[in-house]
Backbone of each chain as ProteinMPNN parsed JSONL, in Angstrom:
{"seq_chain_A": "MNPPYLFRICSETIEDSAIWHDRLSYIPPNAGGVIIFEGRVRNISHNKPVNYLIYEAYEELAKSEGEKIIEEAKKLNSIETALCLHRTGCLRVGELALWLQVTARHRQAAFSAAEYIIEQLKKRVPIWKNEFYMDKTSDWIQ", "coords_chain_A": {"N_chain_A": [[26.441, -25.287, -20.2], [23.457, -24.587, -18.583], [21.128, -26.741, -16.773], [18.016, -27.585, -18.499], [15.75, -27.16, -17.008], [14.721, -24.924, -14.85], [14.575, -22.686, -11.953], [14.989, -19.462, -10.778], [15.934, -16.913, -8.538], [16.192, -13.384, -9.048], [18.105, -10.737, -7.909], [18.743, -8.582, -9.214], [17.891, -6.515, -12.154], [15.942, -8.551, -14.521], [16.56, -8.609, -17.148], [19.296, -8.187, -17.133], [20.354, -10.551, -16.446], [22.327, -13.499, -16.819], [21.066, -15.718, -17.698], [18.745, -14.826, -19.001], [19.897, -13.289, -21.11], [21.076, -15.47, -22.484], [18.767, -16.777, -23.45], [17.787, -17.691, -25.911], [19.452, -19.743, -26.513], [18.483, -21.773, -25.039], [16.441, -22.89, -26.392], [15.519, -25.644, -27.865], [16.247, -27.601, -30.816], [14.176, -29.31, -31.485], [11.879, -28.068, -30.645], [8.786, -26.886, -31.337], [7.089, -25.199, -30.362], [7.09, -22.184, -28.503], [6.579, -20.706, -25.432], [6.522, -17.622, -23.949], [6.134, -15.924, -21.034], [5.606, -12.838, -19.486], [5.517, -11.236, -16.487], [4.616, -8.204, -15.248], [5.003, -5.093, -13.597], [1.981, -3.595, -12.487], [0.199, -0.455, -12.97], [-1.991, 0.048, -11.45], [-3.44, -1.289, -8.52], [-5.636, -2.916, -6.467], [-7.439, -0.925, -6.861], [-5.886, 1.367, -6.554], [-3.454, 3.789, -7.398], [-0.317, 2.725, -8.13], [2.973, 3.212, -6.871], [5.619, 1.947, -6.339], [6.96, -1.285, -6.017], [7.903, -3.838, -3.615], [9.461, -6.767, -3.828], [10.143, -9.689, -1.889], [12.041, -12.663, -1.03], [12.359, -15.938, 0.173], [15.085, -17.302, -0.492], [16.422, -19.877, -0.869], [14.345, -21.74, -0.508], [12.509, -20.842, -2.201], [13.802, -21.387, -4.615], [13.957, -24.252, -4.574], [11.375, -24.91, -4.353], [10.223, -23.778, -6.6], [11.52, -25.27, -8.578], [10.519, -27.689, -7.973], [7.915, -27.36, -8.838], [8.287, -26.946, -11.658], [9.26, -29.369, -12.329], [7.018, -30.949, -11.83], [5.23, -29.8, -13.88], [6.537, -30.748, -15.993], [6.146, -33.439, -15.776], [3.429, -33.549, -16.225], [3.089, -32.51, -18.689], [4.226, -32.698, -22.048], [7.141, -31.321, -22.315], [9.914, -29.54, -23.363], [11.857, -27.708, -22.288], [11.996, -25.458, -19.499], [12.222, -22.456, -18.057], [12.385, -20.129, -15.477], [12.431, -16.935, -14.065], [12.442, -14.76, -11.345], [12.099, -11.658, -9.983], [13.471, -9.913, -7.123], [13.549, -7.34, -4.711], [13.325, -3.702, -5.222], [10.86, -2.559, -7.494], [9.672, -0.674, -10.243], [6.75, 0.699, -11.749], [5.84, -1.094, -14.678], [8.237, -2.581, -14.796], [9.88, -5.751, -15.257], [8.803, -8.421, -13.437], [8.553, -11.087, -13.381], [9.647, -13.75, -15.484], [9.087, -16.259, -17.774], [9.95, -18.95, -19.76], [8.91, -21.451, -21.729], [9.423, -24.395, -23.543], [8.224, -26.656, -26.104], [7.431, -29.566, -28.122], [5.108, -29.319, -29.393], [2.5, -26.73, -29.394], [0.372, -26.847, -27.518], [1.195, -28.327, -25.225], [3.088, -26.563, -24.22], [1.661, -24.155, -23.589], [0.124, -25.311, -21.674], [1.655, -26.188, -19.641], [3.016, -23.727, -19.003], [0.913, -22.262, -17.842], [0.38, -23.849, -15.688], [2.675, -23.701, -14.203], [2.796, -20.822, -13.543], [0.38, -20.621, -12.113], [0.732, -22.368, -9.904], [3.051, -21.33, -8.688], [2.253, -18.864, -7.763], [0.714, -19.729, -5.737], [2.427, -21.223, -4.048], [5.233, -20.705, -3.887], [7.639, -19.237, -1.794], [7.547, -16.101, -1.927], [7.149, -12.681, -1.529], [5.046, -9.686, -1.791], [5.259, -6.313, -1.42], [3.231, -3.712, -1.806], [3.625, -0.279, -2.653], [1.826, 2.667, -2.557], [0.687, 5.486, -4.493], [-0.543, 7.254, -2.795], [0.94, 7.084, -0.527], [0.538, 5.053, 1.241], [0.903, 1.572, 2.083], [0.846, -1.961, 1.302], [1.122, -5.375, 2.316], [0.701, -7.932, 0.052], [-1.584, -10.364, 0.157]], "CA_chain_A": [[25.022, -25.1, -20.289], [22.687, -24.931, -17.347], [20.072, -27.637, -17.009], [17.003, -26.828, -19.074], [14.56, -26.969, -16.184], [15.286, -24.25, -13.603], [13.964, -21.551, -11.334], [15.979, -18.654, -10.167], [15.515, -15.514, -8.046], [17.19, -12.388, -9.565], [18.009, -9.587, -7.116], [18.955, -7.378, -10.226], [16.975, -6.503, -13.275], [15.923, -9.769, -15.1], [17.207, -8.49, -18.48], [20.62, -8.117, -17.028], [20.926, -11.829, -15.976], [23.0, -14.355, -17.905], [20.002, -16.818, -18.239], [17.813, -14.089, -19.853], [20.742, -13.013, -22.231], [21.261, -16.665, -23.274], [17.428, -17.4, -23.463], [17.57, -18.229, -27.169], [20.277, -20.815, -26.627], [17.757, -22.767, -24.338], [15.394, -23.408, -27.256], [16.144, -26.886, -28.508], [15.781, -27.644, -32.319], [12.844, -29.879, -31.717], [10.826, -27.177, -29.928], [7.957, -26.121, -32.354], [6.315, -24.194, -29.621], [7.863, -21.548, -27.348], [5.746, -19.654, -24.712], [7.25, -16.574, -23.136], [5.262, -15.102, -20.235], [6.286, -11.707, -18.705], [4.697, -10.565, -15.466], [5.173, -6.841, -15.093], [4.313, -4.318, -12.342], [0.898, -2.78, -12.967], [0.177, 0.885, -12.351], [-3.104, 0.16, -10.54], [-3.678, -2.382, -7.841], [-6.631, -2.756, -5.451], [-7.991, 0.4, -7.129], [-5.1, 2.59, -6.031], [-2.29, 4.034, -8.222], [0.969, 2.099, -7.517], [4.229, 4.016, -6.923], [6.582, 1.029, -6.691], [6.617, -2.389, -5.006], [9.169, -4.582, -3.176], [9.433, -8.348, -3.692], [10.98, -10.293, -0.874], [11.975, -14.051, -1.23], [13.055, -16.931, 0.992], [15.607, -17.602, -1.748], [16.692, -21.245, -1.02], [13.037, -22.481, -0.536], [11.893, -20.425, -3.401], [14.369, -22.14, -5.707], [13.653, -25.603, -4.548], [9.879, -25.183, -4.54], [9.98, -23.392, -7.924], [11.969, -26.268, -9.471], [9.677, -28.801, -7.908], [6.728, -27.026, -9.69], [8.696, -27.136, -12.92], [9.24, -30.867, -12.452], [5.433, -31.348, -11.944], [4.703, -29.315, -15.085], [7.223, -31.552, -16.911], [5.525, -34.88, -15.634], [2.114, -33.508, -16.621], [3.03, -32.135, -20.136], [5.412, -33.162, -22.798], [7.888, -30.153, -22.622], [11.433, -29.757, -23.609], [12.659, -26.852, -21.422], [11.268, -24.533, -18.715], [13.152, -21.525, -17.356], [11.51, -19.158, -14.803], [13.26, -16.109, -13.285], [11.661, -13.936, -10.422], [12.75, -10.575, -9.341], [13.318, -9.38, -5.806], [13.943, -5.819, -4.571], [12.393, -2.588, -5.525], [10.474, -2.467, -8.804], [8.835, 0.455, -10.653], [5.686, 0.291, -12.705], [6.278, -1.563, -15.975], [9.291, -3.419, -14.793], [9.693, -7.085, -15.341], [8.891, -9.005, -12.164], [8.639, -12.63, -13.624], [9.922, -14.079, -16.9], [9.039, -17.668, -17.9], [9.956, -19.522, -21.078], [8.619, -22.921, -21.809], [9.427, -24.868, -24.962], [7.66, -28.066, -26.318], [7.44, -29.863, -29.541], [3.811, -28.747, -29.762], [2.129, -25.581, -28.527], [-0.539, -27.101, -26.347], [1.896, -28.694, -23.926], [3.89, -25.464, -23.707], [0.732, -23.352, -23.111], [-0.492, -25.864, -20.471], [2.84, -26.191, -18.743], [3.213, -22.337, -18.527], [-0.231, -21.895, -17.069], [0.524, -24.572, -14.467], [3.783, -23.081, -13.495], [2.342, -19.638, -12.873], [-0.616, -20.842, -11.036], [1.44, -23.047, -8.655], [4.131, -20.292, -8.206], [1.591, -17.856, -7.036], [0.211, -20.343, -4.505], [3.28, -21.976, -3.218], [6.709, -20.234, -3.826], [7.814, -18.159, -0.731], [7.896, -14.778, -2.426], [6.093, -11.713, -0.91], [4.964, -8.479, -2.471], [4.848, -5.223, -0.548], [3.005, -2.608, -2.744], [3.63, 1.138, -2.171], [0.931, 3.42, -3.453], [1.002, 6.876, -4.579], [-1.044, 7.913, -1.608], [1.92, 6.882, 0.568], [0.178, 3.85, 2.009], [1.475, 0.337, 1.571], [0.221, -3.258, 1.794], [1.612, -6.78, 2.087], [-0.444, -8.518, -0.532], [-1.9, -11.73, 0.791]], "C_chain_A": [[24.354, -25.457, -19.143], [21.701, -26.022, -17.773], [18.82, -26.933, -17.517], [15.708, -26.6, -18.256], [15.1, -26.215, -14.92], [14.414, -23.127, -13.212], [14.948, -20.713, -10.596], [15.415, -17.258, -9.641], [16.687, -14.537, -8.556], [17.039, -11.205, -8.564], [18.348, -8.288, -8.084], [17.923, -7.545, -11.315], [17.086, -7.887, -14.035], [16.676, -9.676, -16.353], [18.68, -8.287, -18.304], [21.175, -9.574, -16.563], [21.276, -12.649, -17.16], [21.993, -15.235, -18.518], [19.19, -16.018, -19.382], [18.612, -13.718, -21.161], [20.845, -14.279, -23.121], [19.966, -17.385, -23.56], [17.206, -18.125, -24.708], [18.374, -19.512, -27.272], [19.531, -22.108, -25.951], [16.553, -23.276, -25.094], [15.895, -24.534, -28.084], [15.488, -26.928, -29.966], [14.587, -28.492, -32.469], [11.736, -29.282, -30.965], [10.08, -26.468, -31.088], [7.217, -25.171, -31.712], [7.051, -23.612, -28.537], [6.833, -20.656, -26.696], [6.616, -18.832, -23.857], [6.141, -15.81, -22.41], [6.067, -14.059, -19.496], [5.216, -11.28, -17.69], [5.43, -9.253, -15.113], [4.347, -6.014, -14.089], [3.21, -3.476, -13.01], [0.732, -1.419, -12.327], [-0.996, 1.013, -11.397], [-3.249, -1.139, -9.846], [-4.666, -2.094, -6.65], [-7.171, -1.328, -5.583], [-7.136, 1.608, -6.723], [-3.798, 2.639, -6.988], [-1.097, 3.57, -7.528], [2.228, 2.958, -7.935], [5.376, 2.988, -7.359], [6.075, -0.22, -5.805], [7.943, -3.019, -4.697], [8.766, -6.117, -3.093], [10.538, -8.873, -2.8], [10.938, -11.885, -1.171], [12.667, -14.834, -0.127], [13.829, -17.76, -0.141], [15.796, -19.156, -1.853], [15.456, -22.087, -1.136], [12.338, -22.072, -1.736], [12.37, -21.325, -4.61], [14.07, -23.619, -5.8], [12.155, -25.845, -4.814], [9.508, -24.809, -6.015], [10.346, -24.529, -8.959], [11.157, -27.479, -9.241], [8.412, -28.654, -8.788], [7.026, -27.328, -11.209], [8.76, -28.632, -13.26], [7.821, -31.423, -12.604], [5.002, -31.023, -13.255], [5.264, -30.259, -16.102], [6.568, -32.993, -16.924], [4.083, -34.656, -16.404], [1.931, -33.071, -18.173], [4.35, -32.529, -20.723], [6.207, -31.897, -23.193], [9.255, -30.439, -22.728], [12.24, -28.925, -22.572], [11.712, -25.965, -20.698], [12.18, -23.691, -17.842], [12.19, -20.389, -16.772], [12.506, -18.269, -13.87], [12.239, -15.098, -12.553], [12.415, -12.952, -9.841], [12.59, -10.471, -7.855], [13.868, -7.98, -5.709], [12.904, -4.901, -5.01], [12.15, -2.564, -7.005], [9.506, -1.366, -9.102], [7.817, -0.174, -11.496], [6.291, -0.039, -14.139], [7.473, -2.485, -15.954], [8.98, -4.902, -14.754], [9.907, -7.781, -13.975], [9.137, -10.544, -12.357], [8.756, -12.784, -15.059], [9.77, -15.593, -16.925], [9.151, -17.991, -19.439], [9.832, -21.045, -21.013], [8.706, -23.31, -23.315], [8.883, -26.359, -24.959], [7.671, -28.34, -27.767], [6.153, -29.31, -30.072], [3.202, -27.751, -28.883], [1.278, -25.886, -27.343], [0.102, -27.426, -25.082], [2.539, -27.473, -23.358], [2.842, -24.472, -23.116], [0.341, -23.976, -21.649], [0.393, -25.919, -19.189], [2.988, -24.686, -18.06], [2.1, -22.001, -17.56], [-0.086, -22.629, -15.695], [1.49, -24.034, -13.501], [3.451, -21.875, -12.846], [1.384, -19.779, -11.825], [-0.076, -21.385, -9.729], [2.334, -22.101, -8.025], [3.413, -19.416, -7.332], [1.005, -18.442, -5.717], [1.217, -20.776, -3.547], [4.7, -21.408, -2.843], [6.869, -19.054, -2.795], [8.493, -16.917, -1.304], [6.715, -13.853, -1.937], [6.172, -10.416, -1.699], [4.427, -7.416, -1.647], [4.556, -4.02, -1.607], [2.884, -1.205, -2.003], [2.885, 1.959, -3.197], [1.278, 4.81, -3.472], [0.416, 7.87, -3.488], [-0.231, 7.7, -0.287], [1.516, 5.716, 1.565], [1.011, 2.624, 1.414], [0.824, -0.906, 2.119], [1.134, -4.445, 1.477], [0.485, -7.485, 1.274], [-0.514, -10.039, -0.179], [-3.056, -12.431, 0.076]], "O_chain_A": [[24.578, -26.56, -18.643], [21.458, -26.218, -18.964], [18.529, -25.823, -17.072], [14.749, -25.974, -18.707], [15.806, -26.774, -14.081], [13.603, -22.644, -14.003], [15.716, -21.266, -9.808], [14.57, -16.607, -10.256], [17.881, -14.828, -8.495], [15.922, -10.717, -8.392], [18.21, -7.132, -7.685], [17.2, -8.538, -11.396], [18.206, -8.373, -14.191], [17.421, -10.609, -16.654], [19.346, -8.212, -19.336], [22.376, -9.71, -16.331], [20.716, -12.573, -18.253], [22.029, -15.492, -19.721], [19.012, -16.494, -20.503], [18.032, -13.828, -22.242], [20.721, -14.192, -24.342], [20.033, -18.566, -23.904], [16.496, -19.13, -24.678], [18.001, -20.353, -28.091], [19.864, -23.262, -26.223], [15.729, -24.004, -24.539], [16.697, -24.296, -28.987], [14.413, -26.393, -30.238], [13.967, -28.431, -33.531], [10.739, -29.943, -30.675], [10.634, -25.583, -31.739], [6.673, -24.294, -32.384], [7.606, -24.321, -27.698], [6.229, -19.863, -27.417], [7.405, -19.373, -23.082], [5.318, -15.142, -23.036], [7.114, -14.374, -18.932], [4.087, -10.992, -18.088], [6.607, -9.207, -14.757], [3.17, -6.263, -13.826], [3.467, -2.744, -13.965], [1.125, -1.265, -11.171], [-1.041, 1.956, -10.607], [-3.187, -2.143, -10.556], [-4.494, -1.108, -5.934], [-7.342, -0.615, -4.594], [-7.638, 2.723, -6.575], [-3.194, 1.609, -7.286], [-0.855, 3.985, -6.395], [2.459, 3.326, -9.086], [5.974, 3.075, -8.431], [5.081, -0.214, -5.078], [8.95, -2.799, -5.37], [7.869, -6.554, -2.372], [11.711, -8.531, -2.954], [9.869, -12.376, -1.532], [13.587, -14.273, 0.468], [13.309, -18.75, -0.657], [15.362, -19.721, -2.857], [15.502, -23.104, -1.827], [11.598, -22.877, -2.301], [11.612, -21.875, -5.409], [13.942, -24.188, -6.884], [11.755, -26.844, -5.413], [8.618, -25.42, -6.607], [9.683, -24.739, -9.975], [11.043, -28.295, -10.154], [7.913, -29.612, -9.379], [6.185, -27.866, -11.928], [8.36, -29.066, -14.34], [7.545, -32.277, -13.447], [4.386, -31.9, -13.86], [4.545, -30.588, -17.046], [6.475, -33.635, -17.97], [3.652, -35.547, -17.137], [0.881, -33.229, -18.796], [5.382, -32.669, -20.067], [6.001, -31.405, -24.303], [9.752, -31.459, -22.25], [13.226, -29.432, -22.037], [10.639, -25.707, -21.244], [12.848, -24.228, -16.958], [11.354, -19.819, -17.474], [13.262, -18.798, -13.055], [11.272, -14.671, -13.183], [13.397, -13.289, -9.179], [11.572, -10.946, -7.351], [14.594, -7.526, -6.594], [11.736, -5.261, -5.159], [13.12, -2.548, -7.763], [8.594, -1.121, -8.311], [7.909, -1.327, -11.917], [7.131, 0.691, -14.665], [7.747, -3.135, -16.963], [7.918, -5.289, -14.266], [11.005, -7.753, -13.42], [9.844, -11.175, -11.572], [8.095, -12.087, -15.828], [10.368, -16.205, -16.04], [8.503, -17.35, -20.266], [10.568, -21.755, -20.327], [8.15, -22.65, -24.192], [9.053, -27.134, -24.018], [7.897, -27.439, -28.575], [6.155, -28.84, -31.21], [3.349, -27.874, -27.667], [1.422, -25.277, -26.283], [-0.28, -26.957, -24.01], [2.562, -27.312, -22.138], [3.194, -23.93, -22.069], [0.259, -23.277, -20.638], [0.015, -25.753, -18.029], [3.062, -24.498, -16.845], [2.394, -21.465, -16.492], [-0.41, -22.048, -14.659], [1.283, -23.904, -12.294], [3.744, -21.756, -11.657], [1.491, -19.17, -10.76], [-0.392, -20.919, -8.634], [2.368, -22.077, -6.794], [3.863, -19.184, -6.21], [0.833, -17.728, -4.729], [0.976, -20.737, -2.341], [5.237, -21.587, -1.749], [6.259, -17.999, -2.971], [9.7, -16.691, -1.217], [5.536, -14.208, -1.946], [7.232, -10.071, -2.222], [3.291, -7.502, -1.18], [5.479, -3.441, -2.18], [2.211, -1.016, -0.99], [3.168, 1.996, -4.395], [2.032, 5.315, -2.641], [0.804, 9.027, -3.326], [-0.635, 8.059, 0.82], [2.16, 5.511, 2.594], [1.687, 2.728, 0.391], [0.315, -0.923, 3.24], [1.824, -4.462, 0.457], [-0.618, -7.615, 1.804], [0.46, -10.788, -0.254], [-3.438, -13.537, 0.458]]}, "seq_chain_B": "MKIYITYYASLREQAGKSAESIEVDQAELTPSILYCKLKQKYSFTLTENHIRAAVNDQFIDLTSYLLQENDRVAFIPPVAGG", "coords_chain_B": {"N_chain_B": [[17.303, -26.213, 24.241], [18.667, -24.795, 21.273], [17.252, -22.715, 18.925], [17.033, -21.494, 15.546], [15.507, -18.687, 14.099], [13.798, -17.261, 11.449], [12.296, -14.358, 10.06], [9.912, -13.387, 7.701], [8.644, -10.817, 5.455], [5.475, -9.597, 6.41], [5.608, -10.632, 8.945], [8.257, -10.186, 9.533], [8.267, -7.399, 9.846], [6.572, -7.001, 11.944], [7.742, -8.34, 13.969], [9.977, -6.751, 14.175], [12.452, -7.657, 13.477], [14.695, -9.582, 11.391], [15.731, -12.043, 11.913], [16.478, -14.294, 14.687], [18.013, -15.941, 17.52], [16.809, -18.489, 19.748], [16.497, -19.838, 23.041], [15.069, -22.829, 24.036], [13.274, -24.903, 26.404], [11.372, -26.636, 26.221], [10.016, -29.975, 25.872], [9.248, -31.857, 23.006], [8.469, -29.83, 21.152], [6.56, -28.256, 18.736], [6.436, -26.451, 15.446], [4.09, -25.132, 15.293], [3.269, -24.728, 18.128], [5.499, -23.169, 18.933], [5.074, -20.98, 17.165], [2.704, -19.897, 18.325], [3.576, -18.997, 20.768], [5.318, -17.062, 19.788], [3.603, -15.413, 18.516], [2.123, -14.245, 20.508], [4.115, -12.769, 21.747], [5.045, -10.962, 19.881], [2.817, -9.955, 18.882], [1.761, -10.875, 16.426], [-0.281, -10.63, 13.598], [-1.282, -12.508, 11.806], [-3.089, -15.468, 11.952], [-2.355, -18.896, 12.925], [-3.593, -20.459, 11.002], [-3.048, -19.251, 8.706], [-0.452, -19.38, 7.973], [2.598, -21.046, 6.872], [5.313, -23.289, 7.601], [8.897, -23.72, 7.44], [11.482, -25.843, 7.927], [14.966, -25.949, 8.16], [15.198, -25.222, 5.464], [13.179, -26.652, 4.221], [9.744, -27.358, 3.638], [7.625, -28.118, 6.229], [5.273, -29.945, 8.425], [3.311, -28.12, 10.297], [2.126, -28.878, 12.694], [2.919, -31.399, 13.386], [5.769, -31.915, 13.067], [8.642, -32.296, 15.093], [10.676, -30.022, 16.698], [14.281, -29.691, 16.668], [17.487, -29.53, 18.206], [19.38, -26.726, 17.215], [17.86, -26.409, 14.804], [16.696, -24.594, 11.945], [14.218, -22.482, 11.664], [11.592, -21.209, 9.674], [8.761, -19.0, 9.38], [6.148, -18.868, 7.268], [4.431, -16.293, 5.744], [1.311, -15.688, 3.887], [1.85, -16.183, 0.453], [2.931, -14.232, -2.479], [3.919, -14.204, -5.029], [4.685, -13.826, -8.513]], "CA_chain_B": [[17.882, -26.419, 22.784], [18.792, -23.511, 20.55], [16.521, -22.721, 17.656], [17.166, -20.262, 14.868], [14.189, -18.384, 13.585], [13.79, -16.326, 10.451], [11.014, -13.882, 9.72], [9.766, -12.742, 6.31], [7.594, -10.037, 5.119], [4.749, -8.907, 7.43], [6.095, -11.138, 10.234], [9.497, -9.467, 9.86], [7.971, -6.037, 10.233], [5.838, -6.965, 13.229], [8.863, -8.801, 15.001], [10.98, -5.738, 14.247], [13.793, -8.15, 13.217], [14.57, -10.604, 10.393], [16.163, -13.322, 12.558], [16.855, -14.372, 16.018], [18.024, -17.339, 17.973], [16.148, -18.572, 21.068], [16.774, -21.054, 23.869], [13.828, -23.344, 24.614], [13.558, -26.154, 27.136], [10.307, -27.468, 26.133], [10.13, -31.09, 25.092], [8.126, -32.022, 22.009], [7.942, -28.501, 20.767], [6.143, -28.22, 17.402], [6.441, -25.236, 15.031], [2.783, -24.586, 15.758], [3.25, -24.26, 19.501], [6.412, -21.998, 18.853], [4.441, -19.76, 16.573], [1.795, -19.393, 19.24], [4.347, -18.211, 21.678], [5.849, -15.774, 19.168], [2.529, -14.435, 18.143], [1.873, -13.464, 21.747], [5.376, -12.005, 22.067], [5.188, -9.908, 18.879], [1.438, -9.433, 18.474], [1.559, -11.179, 15.006], [-1.703, -10.585, 13.291], [-1.696, -13.704, 11.167], [-3.312, -16.675, 12.742], [-1.754, -20.11, 12.462], [-4.183, -21.017, 9.812], [-2.641, -18.477, 7.511], [0.941, -19.527, 7.773], [3.249, -22.345, 6.755], [6.568, -23.298, 8.179], [9.954, -24.483, 6.921], [12.777, -26.091, 8.791], [16.164, -26.245, 7.34], [14.957, -24.904, 4.048], [12.128, -27.554, 3.682], [8.419, -27.251, 4.174], [7.337, -29.162, 7.222], [3.981, -29.878, 8.945], [3.263, -27.161, 11.559], [1.71, -29.525, 13.983], [3.529, -32.733, 13.735], [7.247, -31.789, 13.116], [9.247, -31.865, 16.425], [11.881, -29.203, 16.6], [15.427, -30.201, 17.171], [18.582, -28.627, 18.476], [20.001, -25.957, 15.913], [16.99, -26.235, 13.614], [16.461, -23.199, 11.364], [12.796, -22.431, 11.464], [11.185, -19.85, 9.041], [7.365, -19.021, 9.383], [5.93, -18.344, 5.921], [3.126, -15.735, 5.548], [0.729, -15.962, 2.594], [2.778, -15.74, -0.558], [2.189, -13.326, -3.445], [4.813, -14.051, -6.148], [4.042, -13.811, -9.909]], "C_chain_B": [[17.776, -25.005, 22.2], [18.023, -23.723, 19.208], [16.792, -21.442, 16.903], [15.915, -19.835, 14.08], [14.455, -17.079, 12.58], [12.398, -15.728, 10.122], [11.073, -13.239, 8.381], [8.522, -11.831, 6.323], [6.859, -9.35, 6.287], [5.313, -9.339, 8.796], [7.345, -10.491, 10.63], [9.246, -8.096, 10.37], [7.366, -6.012, 11.639], [6.832, -7.442, 14.274], [9.722, -7.694, 15.132], [12.379, -6.356, 14.062], [13.575, -9.251, 12.141], [14.913, -12.003, 10.943], [16.502, -13.155, 14.044], [17.121, -15.783, 16.4], [17.448, -17.422, 19.358], [16.445, -19.938, 21.744], [15.347, -21.511, 24.389], [14.084, -24.57, 25.326], [12.315, -27.002, 27.08], [10.417, -28.755, 25.318], [8.896, -31.205, 24.076], [7.572, -30.711, 21.452], [7.726, -28.535, 19.187], [6.329, -26.718, 16.887], [5.14, -24.463, 15.333], [2.839, -23.91, 17.134], [4.333, -23.025, 19.584], [5.733, -20.796, 18.32], [3.405, -19.136, 17.499], [2.354, -18.538, 20.223], [4.814, -16.938, 21.064], [4.865, -14.8, 18.849], [2.03, -13.64, 19.411], [2.892, -12.326, 21.873], [5.312, -10.744, 21.241], [3.859, -9.36, 18.426], [1.267, -9.746, 16.95], [0.071, -11.153, 14.655], [-2.213, -11.714, 12.428], [-1.848, -14.845, 12.192], [-2.505, -17.814, 12.141], [-2.239, -20.717, 11.258], [-3.742, -20.469, 8.521], [-1.18, -18.556, 7.178], [1.353, -20.964, 7.578], [4.522, -22.259, 7.382], [7.572, -24.078, 7.402], [10.978, -24.691, 7.873], [13.905, -26.627, 7.87], [15.88, -26.272, 5.858], [14.097, -25.973, 3.337], [10.832, -27.319, 4.27], [8.215, -28.447, 5.069], [5.836, -29.016, 7.673], [4.102, -29.142, 10.224], [2.993, -27.98, 12.762], [2.323, -30.83, 14.305], [5.097, -32.949, 13.823], [7.689, -31.486, 14.644], [10.637, -31.197, 16.301], [12.992, -29.826, 17.323], [16.506, -29.216, 17.43], [19.171, -28.101, 17.076], [19.119, -25.941, 14.739], [16.728, -24.815, 13.225], [15.009, -23.19, 10.985], [12.479, -21.119, 10.678], [9.527, -20.138, 9.036], [7.117, -18.193, 8.034], [4.615, -17.702, 5.855], [2.519, -16.052, 4.238], [1.642, -15.368, 1.512], [2.153, -14.907, -1.633], [3.313, -13.16, -4.647], [3.973, -13.99, -7.479], [3.812, -12.431, -10.296]], "O_chain_B": [[16.94, -24.184, 22.578], [18.148, -24.734, 18.517], [16.792, -20.376, 17.517], [15.328, -20.694, 13.422], [15.157, -16.11, 12.87], [11.437, -16.472, 9.927], [12.069, -12.649, 7.963], [7.549, -12.03, 7.05], [7.475, -8.621, 7.065], [5.475, -8.511, 9.693], [7.587, -10.232, 11.809], [9.957, -7.645, 11.268], [7.63, -5.098, 12.42], [6.764, -6.967, 15.407], [10.286, -7.588, 16.221], [13.381, -5.732, 14.412], [12.473, -9.777, 11.983], [14.408, -13.012, 10.451], [16.764, -12.064, 14.551], [16.609, -16.723, 15.792], [17.594, -16.46, 20.112], [16.608, -20.978, 21.107], [14.596, -20.773, 25.025], [15.012, -25.294, 24.965], [12.203, -27.986, 27.811], [10.863, -28.691, 24.172], [7.78, -30.734, 24.299], [6.362, -30.532, 21.311], [8.665, -28.824, 18.446], [6.379, -25.807, 17.713], [5.164, -23.26, 15.595], [2.519, -22.732, 17.295], [4.061, -22.012, 20.229], [5.783, -19.717, 18.911], [3.238, -17.917, 17.46], [1.803, -17.489, 20.556], [4.744, -15.869, 21.67], [5.087, -13.589, 18.862], [1.581, -12.498, 19.306], [2.575, -11.153, 22.067], [5.483, -9.632, 21.74], [3.803, -8.396, 17.663], [0.669, -8.931, 16.248], [-0.741, -11.653, 15.433], [-3.424, -11.896, 12.303], [-1.021, -15.14, 13.056], [-2.029, -17.728, 11.009], [-1.515, -21.397, 10.533], [-3.96, -21.016, 7.44], [-0.7, -17.911, 6.246], [0.691, -21.921, 7.979], [4.886, -21.137, 7.734], [7.188, -25.038, 6.734], [11.342, -23.771, 8.606], [13.788, -27.524, 7.034], [16.256, -27.185, 5.123], [14.203, -26.205, 2.132], [10.816, -27.066, 5.475], [8.558, -29.586, 4.751], [5.205, -28.023, 7.31], [4.882, -29.487, 11.112], [3.623, -27.762, 13.796], [2.23, -31.304, 15.437], [5.636, -33.864, 14.445], [7.176, -30.584, 15.306], [11.607, -31.802, 15.843], [12.821, -30.409, 18.394], [16.443, -28.111, 16.892], [19.389, -28.796, 16.084], [19.564, -25.485, 13.686], [16.558, -23.939, 14.073], [14.626, -23.866, 10.031], [13.031, -20.063, 10.984], [9.052, -21.239, 8.758], [7.69, -17.145, 7.739], [3.632, -18.442, 5.899], [3.21, -16.696, 3.449], [2.131, -14.243, 1.621], [0.926, -14.863, -1.714], [3.534, -12.052, -5.135], [2.746, -14.093, -7.488], [3.302, -12.173, -11.386]]}, "name": "protein", "num_of_chains": 2, "seq": "MNPPYLFRICSETIEDSAIWHDRLSYIPPNAGGVIIFEGRVRNISHNKPVNYLIYEAYEELAKSEGEKIIEEAKKLNSIETALCLHRTGCLRVGELALWLQVTARHRQAAFSAAEYIIEQLKKRVPIWKNEFYMDKTSDWIQMKIYITYYASLREQAGKSAESIEVDQAELTPSILYCKLKQKYSFTLTENHIRAAVNDQFIDLTSYLLQENDRVAFIPPVAGG"}
């Protein structure tokens, strides 16, 4: 069994990863609250229809910074486990870009930790998004 | 000394490469000074205020870290995960 606090980059579909398949086994029996957050590719961004997007990561640093954030969330909230997977590569509209599962004895800690992890991830983890629009233009989101 | 540089996202596109190694002979070279040189060379549009840097897979301070032989430097444009 992997450690219950981890952050991983997935170059393939998140739903094909071993961690996602085993996700129920990471819910300990004392967890009365489980928060699952899914970030998916939206069809409209910056008022333009999205065709697809490409996520790029600095994988070693993304993993260490992501796990640092999870450790911080654990210190701030009484949680039992936190797993976060982030996709890289080409994603179509509707595809899963980010998957987060946080468990805690009580729901408030799980909600709060999940919010913290997502907010900090968006600010700190070296992952970049290049959006490609239906009008053939593209933008690095900054 | 030899420095290895990795570029990501918009910096990679503007540099036209994802990595390179360079020889520098400047003493007390910080990532900040190095970025200014590369910004001129590749016409990077991001100013130093908008980037961070990592050396050997750890975030470091742009203006106080002194680069050493064989350091692996990455300049980090604004991130957009999630």
